[in-house]
N, C-alpha and C positions, 0 to 999 in steps of 0.2 A: 428768622434768620434775622438778626439786630440790624441795624438800621445803617447803623456807624460804623461793622462789622467789611470785613472782605469781602469779593460776588464770585469764592469758590464755591464751588456745588460741587468738587469732590466728593464726597464724603456723603452726602446726600443721595448724589449721580448713585453711590456704589450701593447703597441701602435698599437705594429702590431696584437697582439691576438684582437684587440676590432676593427680592421680595417677589422680583415676575418669575425667579426660577424656584423658589419655595412657596408651594402649596398646602403642604402636610409633611408627615414627618420618614414618607418613604424618601421629599426628595431629600431629604438632609441627610439622608440616609447613600442615599449617593455620592451627592457632596465629596461627603467626608470617606467611603470607597477610595475616589479619584485625590482623594487631599486636597482638594477646595478647600473643606474647612472643614473649622475643631470645633469638637462642640465640648464644652469646659463647665456648662450648664446645667448639665445632666442631662434626663429624657431628650428624642430627639424630637418629639411630639411639643416639648417645652419651648426647644430652640423657634421651630415653626413658627408654634403661635408668636410670639416673640417676632418675629423680622414678620410677620401679616401685620402686630400691630404698631410699629415703630412704625412701618411706612403707607400707614392710611392720610396721612395731612402732611408728608413731603412733598416740597417743589424741588425736582431736580435736574441740571442740567440736560437733557438729549442726547445732545453731541459730543458730554465728555467720554461718554461708552460706544458709540456709534458703528467702532468698528468691532467691537468684542459682539457688541446686540447682532449686527449685520451676519457676520462667522456664525455666530450660532443657529441665526437664522435660515442659510446655507444648506447649512448640513441638515438640516430640519426638514427641509425640502429636498434633498435629493433623497431621490427615493428608492435608487442603488443601494445606500447605504441604512435608510433604514430599515428595509427587506432582508438586507446583510445581518442587519443587528438583530433584529427579531428572530432570526432564522438562528442565528449561535446562539441566543436568547431560550429558545423553544428547545433544540432540540442539542445543545452542548451543556450543559446547563451542570454536570458531573467531568471529573477527568476517565468516569470508566466509560463512556458513550464517545469518548474524545478516540481513547483506546482503539474503541472495537470498529472507529470509523476509520481509521488507519489500518486499520486489519486487514479490513474488507475491499479500503484500495486498494492492500500490497496483494489482494489474493486473487483480487481482477487481475494484476498488472502482470503478475503469474500463468493468470490463465491466456493472456494476450500473448507471452513469448512465448508459451505451450503452445498455442496454436499457430502461430509465425514458423517455428522449428518444426513444427510436423508441416506444412504446407513447403518450405523451402527449405530442407536439412542442409546438412552444412558441410556433410560429404556425403556424396552421388552415392547412391546401391546400385548393387549390381542389378542387372535388370531380374525378374522371376523369370522361368518357363514354368509352362502350364502343365497341372501334372501328365496328361498325357505323354508330353515328351520324356517330363518324369520318369514314367514307368517303362516310358520304352529305353530308353538309357539304360534300366537296370537290366529291365532282360536281356539285353542286348550283349552288355557286359557280363550276367551267368554264362547264357548259352557260348559264348567265349570260350569261358574256364573251361567249360565241359562237354567240348567240341575239337580246339586246335589247342588249350591253353595244360601245362602242367598246374596239376592242384599241388599246394605248397602242401596240405598235409597227406597226402599219401605216402610220404614217408614214417612218417610217421606211426599210419597204422602198419603197415607193411617194411617189420625192419631189419632187410635185409642188403646188406650195401653192398657198393657194386664192385669190392673186394674181393668179397665171400664167392662172387660169378665169378670171376675172373681167377679165380685158382680151381674155380673145381674143375675150369676146363683147361687150366691149362694141367692139372692133375689126369685128365682127357688122356690128354696129348700124350704124355708122356708116360702112363700102362697102357700099352696096348694090348696084353690081358684081358683086361676090363671091357667088357663089354660088348 
């Protein structure tokens, strides 16, 4: 710093903050993805080397970006967020894994719905009779048809109508000589 210059350390503090975030080319790549940093120098390695060299002899004001550094530290200390980020990075690196996961969740949901409606049906079903009761009812129905009821198919097998029987009886009464 110049002995006659202003005592504003914002720029040197910013460079020091960026140096604390950037150690190698992967850090530059992550900052570019999040649009925090724009690299017009060429490679990410070159930019990482530039920040590491510039910040060697800087004298920053630690209180200028203290809030930002505290937010970054709080975020990194939150184990739940760290585990969630690692889990997302490890298991959902492509869109196909996300679609497969959503499909599995949907299939599991449909299985739960099907199980619920199997246990608690929407419309009550009629109680089913045991097989022995059903066969007894069929047997009693058939025996009633054979014993006391008229079979509806008898008329089809013997096509004799009642009107022709009545005619025969009427004819025998009118002709006393026959018979």
